C-alpha positions, 0 to 999 in steps of 0.5 A: 516436228515429227516429218522433220526428224523422220528425214533426218532420221532416213538421211541418217540411216542413206548416208550409212549404208552408203559408208559401207558401200563404198568401204566394200567397193575399195579393194576393188577399186584401189585395185588390191590385190588379195584372196587365193589366185588358183594357176594351172599352169604346165608340168614344165613349169613346177619348180619356177613357178612354185618359186614364182608363187612364193615371191608374189605372194610376198609381195600380196600379202593375204594373197594366196597361190594354188597350183595344179601342174601337169600336161597343158593337153590335160589342163586345157580339157579340164579348164573347158569342162569347167574347173576352176582356175584363174590364170592357165600357163600352157606350154603350148599355143595350140592347147591355149588356143583350145581353151576357149576362155582365155583373154589374151594370152602373153607369151613369156618363156620358151624352152626346148629338148634335150635327152635325159640320161642316167648320170653318166651316160652309159649307154653313150647316147650322142644323139636322137640317132643313139636312141632307136637302138633295138635294146634300147629303152626309151619314153616320150611323152604322149603326141597331144602333150607339148613334150611331145609334140616338140619330140615329134616335130624333133625326129622328123626333122632328124630323119629318124624314128624313135619306137618309145616303151611307153609314152606319158602324160606331162614331161615329168613323168617320163624324166621320173622313168629315166630317174627309176632306171625303167628307160634308159633315156627320154626325151624331157625339156631343158629346163626338167633336166636341169632340175633333175641334174642330181640325178639324170645327165643331159644330152643337147642334139640340134635339133631341137632348135626345130621344135623350141615351144613357146610358153602362153599365159593368160587370164580366163574369162571364169576366173574367181578372182580376176584382179589377184589374175591379172596381177599375177600375169602382169608378175609373170612379166617383171624384172624377179619372176625372169630371173626365175625361168631364165634361172630355170633355163627357159629362154626369154619369149 
């Protein structure tokens, strides 16, 4: 009898352990999205991704999306050096390709350049040729940054040489120089000029069509929240997220 009682007790104990394991596995098995999703994203995505992040949180209670916005080249370097991130969204494939932990990137949007000038365009700038004057102060993104690489492509297509007074590490910094009146013009993305429409005007120029940037996004292999990361990347492809990107001025991929 004692042996039988001991066996029954062991069976109950094992059954209890099995139940706990099942309970713990339920969220993963059901694909439930919880916890923090850390997204490293190009500076030009600041406004749109902030809105998309809020939508994602509303659709996934218990989830928090945190962002790190900066130049794509800087973010790629940080990720490769071990910075904790679940998702990377770049303003150009080159910077995504540099991230060895990126898993099957997907292009979700396109963007192109405009010339940001002070409200009213006091210098009367109509195209890239207007940025070559010795009396004009121009800000550009550094060449390693996607907006800088795009600017170089556009100026080569136009056959002009621009001598900037400053090279910035992301598009927001280049735009701020115009907003603060420190420069007369800057080459920035259409989306950034639109977001700052209260402070700057945007001058379109034809050569920008030669330098349209693809924006890829990917889950990272070292993601601490892979389920959340996959869900966020998937959400970027939904109609709700696409509407936000379109309203911001991004083009469909």
